[in-house]
PALODO-105578 format. One record per residue (C-alpha): residue number from 0; z negated, y, x; chain. Coordinates in steps of 0.001 Angstrom, whole numbers. Last residue first. Layout:
# PALODO-105578
guba kolfi->NUM, z->Z, y->Y, x->X, nudo->A
...
//
This chain:
# PALODO-105578
guba kolfi->420, z->-25576, y->13950, x->-5395, nudo->A
guba kolfi->419, z->-23131, y->14342, x->-2538, nudo->A
guba kolfi->418, z->-20634, y->11528, x->-2003, nudo->A
guba kolfi->417, z->-17490, y->13384, x->-3123, nudo->A
guba kolfi->416, z->-18444, y->16282, x->-855, nudo->A
guba kolfi->415, z->-18790, y->13899, x->2119, nudo->A
guba kolfi->414, z->-15398, y->12363, x->1410, nudo->A
guba kolfi->413, z->-13580, y->15698, x->1249, nudo->A
guba kolfi->412, z->-15330, y->17164, x->4312, nudo->A
guba kolfi->411, z->-14444, y->14141, x->6458, nudo->A
guba kolfi->410, z->-10845, y->14259, x->5296, nudo->A
guba kolfi->409, z->-10547, y->17979, x->6015, nudo->A
guba kolfi->408, z->-12153, y->17657, x->9453, nudo->A
guba kolfi->407, z->-9975, y->14677, x->10333, nudo->A
guba kolfi->406, z->-6864, y->16639, x->9372, nudo->A
guba kolfi->405, z->-7629, y->19400, x->11895, nudo->A
guba kolfi->404, z->-5015, y->18417, x->14510, nudo->A
guba kolfi->403, z->-2180, y->17891, x->11997, nudo->A
guba kolfi->402, z->883, y->16501, x->13843, nudo->A
guba kolfi->401, z->-1044, y->14859, x->16706, nudo->A
guba kolfi->400, z->-3765, y->13913, x->14233, nudo->A
guba kolfi->399, z->-1212, y->11953, x->12211, nudo->A
guba kolfi->398, z->250, y->10065, x->15186, nudo->A
guba kolfi->397, z->-3169, y->9032, x->16496, nudo->A
guba kolfi->396, z->-4008, y->8087, x->12914, nudo->A
guba kolfi->395, z->-1211, y->5527, x->13011, nudo->A
guba kolfi->394, z->1878, y->6006, x->10882, nudo->A
guba kolfi->393, z->2113, y->4365, x->7433, nudo->A
guba kolfi->392, z->4446, y->1382, x->7674, nudo->A
guba kolfi->391, z->6861, y->104, x->5020, nudo->A
guba kolfi->390, z->9585, y->-1017, x->7480, nudo->A
guba kolfi->389, z->12614, y->1215, x->7362, nudo->A
guba kolfi->388, z->15940, y->1200, x->5526, nudo->A
guba kolfi->387, z->19293, y->2253, x->6960, nudo->A
guba kolfi->386, z->21338, y->-671, x->5597, nudo->A
guba kolfi->385, z->20100, y->-4068, x->4438, nudo->A
guba kolfi->384, z->16483, y->-4307, x->3266, nudo->A
guba kolfi->383, z->16775, y->-4886, x->-489, nudo->A
guba kolfi->382, z->19651, y->-7368, x->-243, nudo->A
guba kolfi->381, z->17879, y->-9215, x->2576, nudo->A
guba kolfi->380, z->14635, y->-9425, x->590, nudo->A
guba kolfi->379, z->16541, y->-10856, x->-2388, nudo->A
guba kolfi->378, z->18108, y->-13408, x->-15, nudo->A
guba kolfi->377, z->14645, y->-14456, x->1138, nudo->A
guba kolfi->376, z->13634, y->-14585, x->-2530, nudo->A
guba kolfi->375, z->16149, y->-17361, x->-3046, nudo->A
guba kolfi->374, z->14461, y->-19481, x->-385, nudo->A
guba kolfi->373, z->11090, y->-18684, x->-1956, nudo->A
guba kolfi->372, z->12262, y->-20114, x->-5281, nudo->A
guba kolfi->371, z->13396, y->-23375, x->-3663, nudo->A
guba kolfi->370, z->10061, y->-23470, x->-1822, nudo->A
guba kolfi->369, z->8299, y->-23223, x->-5182, nudo->A
guba kolfi->368, z->10512, y->-25974, x->-6615, nudo->A
guba kolfi->367, z->9510, y->-28188, x->-3663, nudo->A
guba kolfi->366, z->5824, y->-27510, x->-4292, nudo->A
guba kolfi->365, z->6228, y->-28308, x->-7988, nudo->A
guba kolfi->364, z->7944, y->-31603, x->-7175, nudo->A
guba kolfi->363, z->5251, y->-32514, x->-4641, nudo->A
guba kolfi->362, z->2428, y->-32049, x->-7117, nudo->A
guba kolfi->361, z->-621, y->-32771, x->-4951, nudo->A
guba kolfi->360, z->-4015, y->-33820, x->-6296, nudo->A
guba kolfi->359, z->-6532, y->-34320, x->-3518, nudo->A
guba kolfi->358, z->-8111, y->-37581, x->-2339, nudo->A
guba kolfi->357, z->-8159, y->-36661, x->1343, nudo->A
guba kolfi->356, z->-5468, y->-39166, x->2368, nudo->A
guba kolfi->355, z->-3283, y->-38040, x->-523, nudo->A
guba kolfi->354, z->-3649, y->-34361, x->379, nudo->A
guba kolfi->353, z->-2686, y->-34976, x->4011, nudo->A
guba kolfi->352, z->357, y->-37031, x->2995, nudo->A
guba kolfi->351, z->1525, y->-34337, x->591, nudo->A
guba kolfi->350, z->889, y->-31512, x->3048, nudo->A
guba kolfi->349, z->2918, y->-33352, x->5723, nudo->A
guba kolfi->348, z->5831, y->-33950, x->3321, nudo->A
guba kolfi->347, z->5608, y->-30317, x->2210, nudo->A
guba kolfi->346, z->5912, y->-29205, x->5846, nudo->A
guba kolfi->345, z->9149, y->-31130, x->6181, nudo->A
guba kolfi->344, z->10448, y->-29437, x->3027, nudo->A
guba kolfi->343, z->9539, y->-26064, x->4554, nudo->A
guba kolfi->342, z->11669, y->-26832, x->7627, nudo->A
guba kolfi->341, z->14777, y->-27538, x->5545, nudo->A
guba kolfi->340, z->14228, y->-24394, x->3506, nudo->A
guba kolfi->339, z->13630, y->-22171, x->6541, nudo->A
guba kolfi->338, z->16796, y->-23404, x->8270, nudo->A
guba kolfi->337, z->18799, y->-23057, x->5054, nudo->A
guba kolfi->336, z->17740, y->-19491, x->4380, nudo->A
guba kolfi->335, z->18009, y->-18505, x->8055, nudo->A
guba kolfi->334, z->21622, y->-19759, x->8207, nudo->A
guba kolfi->333, z->22485, y->-17704, x->5108, nudo->A
guba kolfi->332, z->20805, y->-14712, x->6762, nudo->A
guba kolfi->331, z->23087, y->-15163, x->9786, nudo->A
guba kolfi->330, z->26154, y->-15441, x->7535, nudo->A
guba kolfi->329, z->25229, y->-12361, x->5505, nudo->A
guba kolfi->328, z->24659, y->-10177, x->8550, nudo->A
guba kolfi->327, z->21825, y->-9545, x->10964, nudo->A
guba kolfi->326, z->22159, y->-8050, x->14430, nudo->A
guba kolfi->325, z->19047, y->-8888, x->16457, nudo->A
guba kolfi->324, z->17906, y->-6137, x->18807, nudo->A
guba kolfi->323, z->14249, y->-5625, x->18143, nudo->A
guba kolfi->322, z->14525, y->-3325, x->15127, nudo->A
guba kolfi->321, z->16761, y->-5881, x->13430, nudo->A
guba kolfi->320, z->14204, y->-8664, x->13867, nudo->A
guba kolfi->319, z->11362, y->-6448, x->12692, nudo->A
guba kolfi->318, z->13182, y->-5276, x->9579, nudo->A
guba kolfi->317, z->13895, y->-8917, x->8690, nudo->A
guba kolfi->316, z->10229, y->-9829, x->9226, nudo->A
guba kolfi->315, z->9056, y->-6934, x->7062, nudo->A
guba kolfi->314, z->11562, y->-7742, x->4336, nudo->A
guba kolfi->313, z->10354, y->-11352, x->4288, nudo->A
guba kolfi->312, z->6753, y->-10207, x->3845, nudo->A
guba kolfi->311, z->7699, y->-7867, x->993, nudo->A
guba kolfi->310, z->9860, y->-10488, x->-744, nudo->A
guba kolfi->309, z->7185, y->-13187, x->-404, nudo->A
guba kolfi->308, z->4497, y->-10916, x->-1836, nudo->A
guba kolfi->307, z->6763, y->-9851, x->-4687, nudo->A
guba kolfi->306, z->7265, y->-13485, x->-5633, nudo->A
guba kolfi->305, z->3536, y->-14124, x->-5302, nudo->A
guba kolfi->304, z->2806, y->-11741, x->-8142, nudo->A
guba kolfi->303, z->5320, y->-9177, x->-9364, nudo->A
guba kolfi->302, z->8551, y->-7459, x->-8359, nudo->A
guba kolfi->301, z->10557, y->-10666, x->-7944, nudo->A
guba kolfi->300, z->10277, y->-11259, x->-11720, nudo->A
guba kolfi->299, z->11117, y->-14614, x->-13352, nudo->A
guba kolfi->298, z->9381, y->-16744, x->-10734, nudo->A
guba kolfi->297, z->6085, y->-14873, x->-11267, nudo->A
guba kolfi->296, z->3881, y->-17064, x->-9004, nudo->A
guba kolfi->295, z->609, y->-15748, x->-10413, nudo->A
guba kolfi->294, z->-1928, y->-14401, x->-7926, nudo->A
guba kolfi->293, z->-5219, y->-16226, x->-7438, nudo->A
guba kolfi->292, z->-8648, y->-14605, x->-7425, nudo->A
guba kolfi->291, z->-10931, y->-15784, x->-4620, nudo->A
guba kolfi->290, z->-12167, y->-19062, x->-3151, nudo->A
guba kolfi->289, z->-12580, y->-19894, x->504, nudo->A
guba kolfi->288, z->-13888, y->-23253, x->1702, nudo->A
guba kolfi->287, z->-16078, y->-24269, x->4656, nudo->A
guba kolfi->286, z->-16358, y->-20571, x->5659, nudo->A
guba kolfi->285, z->-15331, y->-18238, x->8495, nudo->A
guba kolfi->284, z->-13212, y->-20090, x->11059, nudo->A
guba kolfi->283, z->-12444, y->-17431, x->13670, nudo->A
guba kolfi->282, z->-9264, y->-16045, x->15211, nudo->A
guba kolfi->281, z->-9059, y->-14242, x->18523, nudo->A
guba kolfi->280, z->-7133, y->-11574, x->20440, nudo->A
guba kolfi->279, z->-8370, y->-10099, x->23762, nudo->A
guba kolfi->278, z->-6769, y->-12867, x->25869, nudo->A
guba kolfi->277, z->-3403, y->-12096, x->24312, nudo->A
guba kolfi->276, z->-3109, y->-8501, x->25464, nudo->A
guba kolfi->275, z->-3440, y->-5931, x->22696, nudo->A
guba kolfi->274, z->-990, y->-3253, x->21542, nudo->A
guba kolfi->273, z->2295, y->-4977, x->20712, nudo->A
guba kolfi->272, z->848, y->-8149, x->19206, nudo->A
guba kolfi->271, z->-1822, y->-6130, x->17387, nudo->A
guba kolfi->270, z->887, y->-4251, x->15499, nudo->A
guba kolfi->269, z->2528, y->-7562, x->14591, nudo->A
guba kolfi->268, z->-737, y->-9020, x->13305, nudo->A
guba kolfi->267, z->-1182, y->-5884, x->11190, nudo->A
guba kolfi->266, z->2345, y->-6280, x->9805, nudo->A
guba kolfi->265, z->1567, y->-9898, x->8887, nudo->A
guba kolfi->264, z->-1531, y->-8789, x->6961, nudo->A
guba kolfi->263, z->-122, y->-5698, x->5241, nudo->A
guba kolfi->262, z->3184, y->-7320, x->4193, nudo->A
guba kolfi->261, z->2187, y->-7002, x->531, nudo->A
guba kolfi->260, z->2882, y->-3246, x->626, nudo->A
guba kolfi->259, z->1327, y->-263, x->2410, nudo->A
guba kolfi->258, z->1773, y->-1501, x->5968, nudo->A
guba kolfi->257, z->-589, y->150, x->8464, nudo->A
guba kolfi->256, z->423, y->1549, x->11853, nudo->A
guba kolfi->255, z->-1978, y->788, x->14675, nudo->A
guba kolfi->254, z->-3339, y->3153, x->17294, nudo->A
guba kolfi->253, z->-6567, y->4622, x->15898, nudo->A
guba kolfi->252, z->-7797, y->1227, x->14698, nudo->A
guba kolfi->251, z->-7148, y->-209, x->18177, nudo->A
guba kolfi->250, z->-9609, y->2207, x->19731, nudo->A
guba kolfi->249, z->-12066, y->1586, x->16911, nudo->A
guba kolfi->248, z->-12134, y->-2061, x->17945, nudo->A
guba kolfi->247, z->-11195, y->-4797, x->15523, nudo->A
guba kolfi->246, z->-12496, y->-7064, x->12792, nudo->A
guba kolfi->245, z->-10503, y->-9156, x->10322, nudo->A
guba kolfi->244, z->-10559, y->-10536, x->6792, nudo->A
guba kolfi->243, z->-7551, y->-10394, x->4460, nudo->A
guba kolfi->242, z->-6242, y->-13832, x->5427, nudo->A
guba kolfi->241, z->-2438, y->-13877, x->5300, nudo->A
guba kolfi->240, z->-2001, y->-15307, x->8812, nudo->A
guba kolfi->239, z->-4155, y->-18379, x->8074, nudo->A
guba kolfi->238, z->-4101, y->-20753, x->11067, nudo->A
guba kolfi->237, z->-2686, y->-18139, x->13410, nudo->A
guba kolfi->236, z->-657, y->-19608, x->16292, nudo->A
guba kolfi->235, z->2624, y->-19386, x->14343, nudo->A
guba kolfi->234, z->2468, y->-15609, x->14434, nudo->A
guba kolfi->233, z->2430, y->-15716, x->18256, nudo->A
guba kolfi->232, z->5334, y->-18169, x->18321, nudo->A
guba kolfi->231, z->7219, y->-15766, x->16060, nudo->A
guba kolfi->230, z->6799, y->-12939, x->18584, nudo->A
guba kolfi->229, z->7486, y->-15203, x->21582, nudo->A
guba kolfi->228, z->10798, y->-16295, x->20009, nudo->A
guba kolfi->227, z->11618, y->-12663, x->19249, nudo->A
guba kolfi->226, z->11150, y->-11885, x->22945, nudo->A
guba kolfi->225, z->13194, y->-14894, x->24071, nudo->A
guba kolfi->224, z->16264, y->-14290, x->21918, nudo->A
guba kolfi->223, z->18250, y->-17024, x->23680, nudo->A
guba kolfi->222, z->19787, y->-18684, x->20639, nudo->A
guba kolfi->221, z->17677, y->-21866, x->20882, nudo->A
guba kolfi->220, z->14466, y->-19938, x->21443, nudo->A
guba kolfi->219, z->15189, y->-17637, x->18493, nudo->A
guba kolfi->218, z->15960, y->-20535, x->16163, nudo->A
guba kolfi->217, z->12811, y->-22420, x->17194, nudo->A
guba kolfi->216, z->10460, y->-19498, x->16609, nudo->A
guba kolfi->215, z->12354, y->-18654, x->13411, nudo->A
guba kolfi->214, z->11651, y->-22115, x->11990, nudo->A
guba kolfi->213, z->7922, y->-21963, x->12755, nudo->A
guba kolfi->212, z->7641, y->-18417, x->11439, nudo->A
guba kolfi->211, z->9353, y->-19505, x->8209, nudo->A
guba kolfi->210, z->7351, y->-22739, x->7898, nudo->A
guba kolfi->209, z->4064, y->-20812, x->8288, nudo->A
guba kolfi->208, z->4947, y->-17738, x->6203, nudo->A
guba kolfi->207, z->6572, y->-19514, x->3250, nudo->A
guba kolfi->206, z->5085, y->-22708, x->1887, nudo->A
guba kolfi->205, z->1631, y->-22841, x->3423, nudo->A
guba kolfi->204, z->925, y->-19097, x->3704, nudo->A
guba kolfi->203, z->2547, y->-18198, x->378, nudo->A
guba kolfi->202, z->917, y->-21162, x->-1351, nudo->A
guba kolfi->201, z->-2667, y->-20572, x->-211, nudo->A
guba kolfi->200, z->-4097, y->-23250, x->-2513, nudo->A
guba kolfi->199, z->-4402, y->-27014, x->-2083, nudo->A
guba kolfi->198, z->-5599, y->-28906, x->-5147, nudo->A
guba kolfi->197, z->-8866, y->-30483, x->-6296, nudo->A
guba kolfi->196, z->-8722, y->-29037, x->-9865, nudo->A
guba kolfi->195, z->-12203, y->-27462, x->-9909, nudo->A
guba kolfi->194, z->-12911, y->-27324, x->-6172, nudo->A
guba kolfi->193, z->-9703, y->-25347, x->-5506, nudo->A
guba kolfi->192, z->-8939, y->-25772, x->-1817, nudo->A
guba kolfi->191, z->-8198, y->-22985, x->663, nudo->A
guba kolfi->190, z->-9399, y->-23740, x->4220, nudo->A
guba kolfi->189, z->-10464, y->-20833, x->6367, nudo->A
guba kolfi->188, z->-9227, y->-18108, x->8709, nudo->A
guba kolfi->187, z->-10520, y->-14771, x->9951, nudo->A
guba kolfi->186, z->-8656, y->-12589, x->12427, nudo->A
guba kolfi->185, z->-10352, y->-11045, x->15460, nudo->A
guba kolfi->184, z->-9091, y->-8030, x->17372, nudo->A
guba kolfi->183, z->-10356, y->-6209, x->20463, nudo->A
guba kolfi->182, z->-12166, y->-9134, x->22063, nudo->A
guba kolfi->181, z->-14581, y->-8536, x->24963, nudo->A
guba kolfi->180, z->-16663, y->-11738, x->24801, nudo->A
guba kolfi->179, z->-19674, y->-10419, x->26764, nudo->A
guba kolfi->178, z->-19811, y->-7204, x->24734, nudo->A
guba kolfi->177, z->-20091, y->-9219, x->21492, nudo->A
guba kolfi->176, z->-18984, y->-6864, x->18711, nudo->A
guba kolfi->175, z->-15334, y->-7965, x->18466, nudo->A
guba kolfi->174, z->-16108, y->-11701, x->18496, nudo->A
guba kolfi->173, z->-19291, y->-11230, x->16390, nudo->A
guba kolfi->172, z->-17850, y->-9420, x->13356, nudo->A
guba kolfi->171, z->-16111, y->-12152, x->11361, nudo->A
guba kolfi->170, z->-18812, y->-14656, x->12299, nudo->A
guba kolfi->169, z->-21504, y->-12355, x->10919, nudo->A
guba kolfi->168, z->-19689, y->-11658, x->7672, nudo->A
guba kolfi->167, z->-18848, y->-15298, x->6930, nudo->A
guba kolfi->166, z->-22362, y->-16396, x->7930, nudo->A
guba kolfi->165, z->-23758, y->-13848, x->5478, nudo->A
guba kolfi->164, z->-22107, y->-15552, x->2492, nudo->A
guba kolfi->163, z->-19039, y->-15177, x->293, nudo->A
guba kolfi->162, z->-17648, y->-18164, x->-1657, nudo->A
guba kolfi->161, z->-16340, y->-16123, x->-4617, nudo->A
guba kolfi->160, z->-14595, y->-13584, x->-2397, nudo->A
guba kolfi->159, z->-13226, y->-10790, x->-4612, nudo->A
guba kolfi->158, z->-14420, y->-7766, x->-2627, nudo->A
guba kolfi->157, z->-12029, y->-8046, x->312, nudo->A
guba kolfi->156, z->-12935, y->-7983, x->3998, nudo->A
guba kolfi->155, z->-12794, y->-5487, x->6841, nudo->A
guba kolfi->154, z->-14702, y->-5104, x->10089, nudo->A
guba kolfi->153, z->-14759, y->-2011, x->12297, nudo->A
guba kolfi->152, z->-16147, y->-1962, x->15831, nudo->A
guba kolfi->151, z->-17142, y->1031, x->17978, nudo->A
guba kolfi->150, z->-17911, y->3365, x->15100, nudo->A
guba kolfi->149, z->-19429, y->6866, x->15086, nudo->A
guba kolfi->148, z->-16476, y->9180, x->15558, nudo->A
guba kolfi->147, z->-16879, y->10315, x->11929, nudo->A
guba kolfi->146, z->-13153, y->11111, x->11764, nudo->A
guba kolfi->145, z->-12398, y->7516, x->12776, nudo->A
guba kolfi->144, z->-14330, y->6234, x->9769, nudo->A
guba kolfi->143, z->-12527, y->8681, x->7477, nudo->A
guba kolfi->142, z->-9116, y->7751, x->8868, nudo->A
guba kolfi->141, z->-9923, y->4066, x->8420, nudo->A
guba kolfi->140, z->-10562, y->4927, x->4788, nudo->A
guba kolfi->139, z->-7125, y->6550, x->4482, nudo->A
guba kolfi->138, z->-5449, y->3471, x->5966, nudo->A
guba kolfi->137, z->-7410, y->863, x->3975, nudo->A
guba kolfi->136, z->-6575, y->2625, x->716, nudo->A
guba kolfi->135, z->-2886, y->2887, x->1653, nudo->A
guba kolfi->134, z->-2728, y->-804, x->2492, nudo->A
guba kolfi->133, z->-4633, y->-1877, x->-628, nudo->A
guba kolfi->132, z->-2323, y->-67, x->-3016, nudo->A
guba kolfi->131, z->-943, y->3308, x->-3995, nudo->A
guba kolfi->130, z->2221, y->4236, x->-2137, nudo->A
guba kolfi->129, z->2962, y->5067, x->1474, nudo->A
guba kolfi->128, z->1599, y->8039, x->3390, nudo->A
guba kolfi->127, z->4745, y->8959, x->5347, nudo->A
guba kolfi->126, z->4474, y->12065, x->7511, nudo->A
guba kolfi->125, z->6879, y->14797, x->6410, nudo->A
guba kolfi->124, z->4382, y->17493, x->7481, nudo->A
guba kolfi->123, z->3795, y->18390, x->3825, nudo->A
guba kolfi->122, z->3052, y->14687, x->3310, nudo->A
guba kolfi->121, z->-126, y->15028, x->5369, nudo->A
guba kolfi->120, z->-1351, y->17964, x->3313, nudo->A
guba kolfi->119, z->-592, y->16130, x->91, nudo->A
guba kolfi->118, z->-2550, y->13068, x->1243, nudo->A
guba kolfi->117, z->-5542, y->15267, x->2064, nudo->A
guba kolfi->116, z->-5206, y->16863, x->-1374, nudo->A
guba kolfi->115, z->-5369, y->13369, x->-2854, nudo->A
guba kolfi->114, z->-8687, y->12860, x->-1080, nudo->A
guba kolfi->113, z->-10137, y->15883, x->-2882, nudo->A
guba kolfi->112, z->-8621, y->15043, x->-6279, nudo->A
guba kolfi->111, z->-9856, y->11418, x->-6411, nudo->A
guba kolfi->110, z->-7407, y->8518, x->-6241, nudo->A
guba kolfi->109, z->-8735, y->7218, x->-2911, nudo->A
guba kolfi->108, z->-12386, y->7827, x->-3726, nudo->A
guba kolfi->107, z->-13752, y->6983, x->-265, nudo->A
guba kolfi->106, z->-17245, y->5786, x->-1108, nudo->A
guba kolfi->105, z->-19949, y->6169, x->1533, nudo->A
guba kolfi->104, z->-22949, y->4099, x->2600, nudo->A
guba kolfi->103, z->-25129, y->4924, x->5601, nudo->A
guba kolfi->102, z->-27358, y->2476, x->7453, nudo->A
guba kolfi->101, z->-30533, y->2933, x->9496, nudo->A
guba kolfi->100, z->-33002, y->3333, x->6626, nudo->A
guba kolfi->99, z->-30865, y->1384, x->4179, nudo->A
guba kolfi->98, z->-28122, y->2066, x->1660, nudo->A
guba kolfi->97, z->-26490, y->-966, x->40, nudo->A
guba kolfi->96, z->-27803, y->-138, x->-3439, nudo->A
guba kolfi->95, z->-25662, y->3000, x->-3282, nudo->A
guba kolfi->94, z->-22747, y->672, x->-3977, nudo->A
guba kolfi->93, z->-23520, y->787, x->-7698, nudo->A
guba kolfi->92, z->-24299, y->4503, x->-7832, nudo->A
guba kolfi->91, z->-21043, y->5413, x->-6119, nudo->A
guba kolfi->90, z->-19149, y->2996, x->-8357, nudo->A
guba kolfi->89, z->-20645, y->4551, x->-11472, nudo->A
guba kolfi->88, z->-19813, y->8029, x->-10162, nudo->A
guba kolfi->87, z->-16216, y->6953, x->-9523, nudo->A
guba kolfi->86, z->-16000, y->5563, x->-13044, nudo->A
guba kolfi->85, z->-17157, y->8868, x->-14538, nudo->A
guba kolfi->84, z->-14767, y->10762, x->-12285, nudo->A
guba kolfi->83, z->-11780, y->8952, x->-13737, nudo->A
guba kolfi->82, z->-8814, y->8615, x->-11388, nudo->A
guba kolfi->81, z->-9287, y->4867, x->-11026, nudo->A
guba kolfi->80, z->-7677, y->1939, x->-9236, nudo->A
guba kolfi->79, z->-8926, y->2488, x->-5725, nudo->A
guba kolfi->78, z->-12300, y->2666, x->-4001, nudo->A
guba kolfi->77, z->-12225, y->2216, x->-227, nudo->A
guba kolfi->76, z->-15901, y->1396, x->280, nudo->A
guba kolfi->75, z->-17497, y->2463, x->3559, nudo->A
guba kolfi->74, z->-20533, y->705, x->5030, nudo->A
guba kolfi->73, z->-21934, y->2240, x->8207, nudo->A
guba kolfi->72, z->-24347, y->1123, x->10938, nudo->A
guba kolfi->71, z->-24334, y->-2606, x->10126, nudo->A
guba kolfi->70, z->-26804, y->-4821, x->12034, nudo->A
guba kolfi->69, z->-29497, y->-5297, x->9388, nudo->A
guba kolfi->68, z->-27887, y->-7596, x->6820, nudo->A
guba kolfi->67, z->-29971, y->-8394, x->3740, nudo->A
guba kolfi->66, z->-28131, y->-5912, x->1510, nudo->A
guba kolfi->65, z->-24827, y->-7566, x->2493, nudo->A
guba kolfi->64, z->-25901, y->-10692, x->624, nudo->A
guba kolfi->63, z->-26774, y->-8891, x->-2602, nudo->A
guba kolfi->62, z->-23545, y->-6877, x->-2451, nudo->A
guba kolfi->61, z->-21340, y->-9961, x->-2118, nudo->A
guba kolfi->60, z->-23113, y->-11830, x->-4916, nudo->A
guba kolfi->59, z->-22882, y->-8807, x->-7203, nudo->A
guba kolfi->58, z->-19127, y->-8551, x->-6535, nudo->A
guba kolfi->57, z->-18420, y->-12073, x->-7792, nudo->A
guba kolfi->56, z->-20356, y->-12487, x->-11062, nudo->A
guba kolfi->55, z->-20122, y->-8755, x->-11589, nudo->A
guba kolfi->54, z->-16415, y->-8854, x->-12502, nudo->A
guba kolfi->53, z->-16115, y->-5321, x->-13904, nudo->A
guba kolfi->52, z->-16798, y->-3961, x->-10437, nudo->A
guba kolfi->51, z->-13566, y->-5663, x->-9395, nudo->A
guba kolfi->50, z->-11689, y->-3472, x->-11885, nudo->A
guba kolfi->49, z->-12671, y->-433, x->-9791, nudo->A
guba kolfi->48, z->-10492, y->-1822, x->-7027, nudo->A
guba kolfi->47, z->-12258, y->-2453, x->-3739, nudo->A
guba kolfi->46, z->-11301, y->-2243, x->-69, nudo->A
guba kolfi->45, z->-14575, y->-2797, x->1823, nudo->A
guba kolfi->44, z->-14803, y->-1370, x->5343, nudo->A
guba kolfi->43, z->-17826, y->-2479, x->7385, nudo->A
guba kolfi->42, z->-18892, y->-400, x->10387, nudo->A
guba kolfi->41, z->-20413, y->-1623, x->13651, nudo->A
guba kolfi->40, z->-22014, y->604, x->16281, nudo->A
guba kolfi->39, z->-22503, y->-1028, x->19689, nudo->A
guba kolfi->38, z->-25618, y->-339, x->21790, nudo->A
guba kolfi->37, z->-28457, y->-1727, x->19671, nudo->A
guba kolfi->36, z->-25661, y->-3443, x->17832, nudo->A
guba kolfi->35, z->-25502, y->-6307, x->20310, nudo->A
guba kolfi->34, z->-29145, y->-7263, x->19739, nudo->A
guba kolfi->33, z->-28834, y->-7123, x->15956, nudo->A
guba kolfi->32, z->-25680, y->-9220, x->16284, nudo->A
guba kolfi->31, z->-27448, y->-11848, x->18371, nudo->A
guba kolfi->30, z->-30371, y->-12013, x->15930, nudo->A
guba kolfi->29, z->-27875, y->-12323, x->13075, nudo->A
guba kolfi->28, z->-26223, y->-15346, x->14664, nudo->A
guba kolfi->27, z->-29543, y->-16981, x->15604, nudo->A
guba kolfi->26, z->-30863, y->-16782, x->12046, nudo->A
guba kolfi->25, z->-27512, y->-17920, x->10623, nudo->A
guba kolfi->24, z->-27436, y->-20938, x->12976, nudo->A
guba kolfi->23, z->-30941, y->-21960, x->11934, nudo->A
guba kolfi->22, z->-29819, y->-21957, x->8321, nudo->A
guba kolfi->21, z->-26611, y->-23833, x->9223, nudo->A
guba kolfi->20, z->-28570, y->-26728, x->10821, nudo->A
guba kolfi->19, z->-26239, y->-28762, x->13054, nudo->A
guba kolfi->18, z->-22740, y->-30269, x->12881, nudo->A
guba kolfi->17, z->-21716, y->-27154, x->10982, nudo->A
guba kolfi->16, z->-22105, y->-25116, x->14181, nudo->A
guba kolfi->15, z->-18727, y->-26429, x->15378, nudo->A
guba kolfi->14, z->-16915, y->-24081, x->13000, nudo->A
guba kolfi->13, z->-14186, y->-23150, x->15472, nudo->A
guba kolfi->12, z->-13552, y->-19900, x->17320, nudo->A
guba kolfi->11, z->-9865, y->-19881, x->18307, nudo->A
guba kolfi->10, z->-8698, y->-17859, x->21310, nudo->A
guba kolfi->9, z->-5181, y->-16415, x->21449, nudo->A
guba kolfi->8, z->-2436, y->-17014, x->24039, nudo->A
guba kolfi->7, z->-1364, y->-20507, x->23147, nudo->A
guba kolfi->6, z->-3379, y->-23195, x->21402, nudo->A
guba kolfi->5, z->-7030, y->-24188, x->21585, nudo->A
guba kolfi->4, z->-8246, y->-27363, x->19856, nudo->A
guba kolfi->3, z->-11987, y->-27776, x->19289, nudo->A
guba kolfi->2, z->-12021, y->-29356, x->15833, nudo->A
guba kolfi->1, z->-13812, y->-28707, x->12558, nudo->A
guba kolfi->0, z->-11514, y->-27267, x->9908, nudo->A
//
């Protein structure tokens, strides 16, 4: 996405280095990070399902590249998807390959008995801990990193990135780790094109989140809801709001609530919006193309695949609007459905023309049917969120430690005991 355009309150770091030698760029990038991390401690958080270890063609490439990095102080894997000790021990041995003289590696066994007791203790105080999933795993692992009190910057990325390289990792971390730049949050972005079938990917971002935020920005401005208009304008500034890669300061990590459903990424952006001034927020172009596992659309079941993702994201936005003073009813939601749909069709026209000019295959009928489905899922989200429901947010660790002052000690002890041996 090579350009140098800046828009709005956040800073965009473009991929201008690609005009030159990428190998030389990587050397200089890692030298800078090694220099910064003489005073700043950087931790990497890796949410990982055990099933991803059964796809060695992807995870092995990630591990082999991280091994060569020298600037990380801690690597912590949020391991989910298994209650079996034998599988946990295999994962612990596997990720042990990342240990180095000046780097620790720990596995937070999210489903393990010790960590589950931490969850139980928190729930005893009527503090929400969410349900099993990436959001909950990220939250409990952030708690462990914060309990160690040995991180200034925390970076997070998934373990299913086919196109992973060290430039991706370094660029993700540098904005938050560079003391001269002074950013507290940096979101990754990238292009999503399938090299095998030459098609555009990222359907939920392209066909739902972007046209929805764009439409709501205009609706809120026109109706005089200036704060909600600024909120949706902020979301519209991000080139890939559903990217799972970001870095942030430990201070911010202690303050933000974490969504435990598919709204994790947009909820995180919303938390940042309320806690960080615009000039300390950035987004960075990470890789020439990003490939990972694709979710099925699941048009017949709104509880699965991309359909569930759209419902969860829509529910979050509807909760947010109501919580910030906008009274919603059936007629207002009906207006939103049609406004979003009309706007999404305009976006499809632009995507179609862009794809044609770049020699890509673009099924305009299929894209329009997908938007038709997403419009219906907006109504499903409204039906599920009306009444006294709440956004699916796990409270910040500042909130948890206020209620349970010694919870960090218990969590730290649990993870360290799991990692002995």
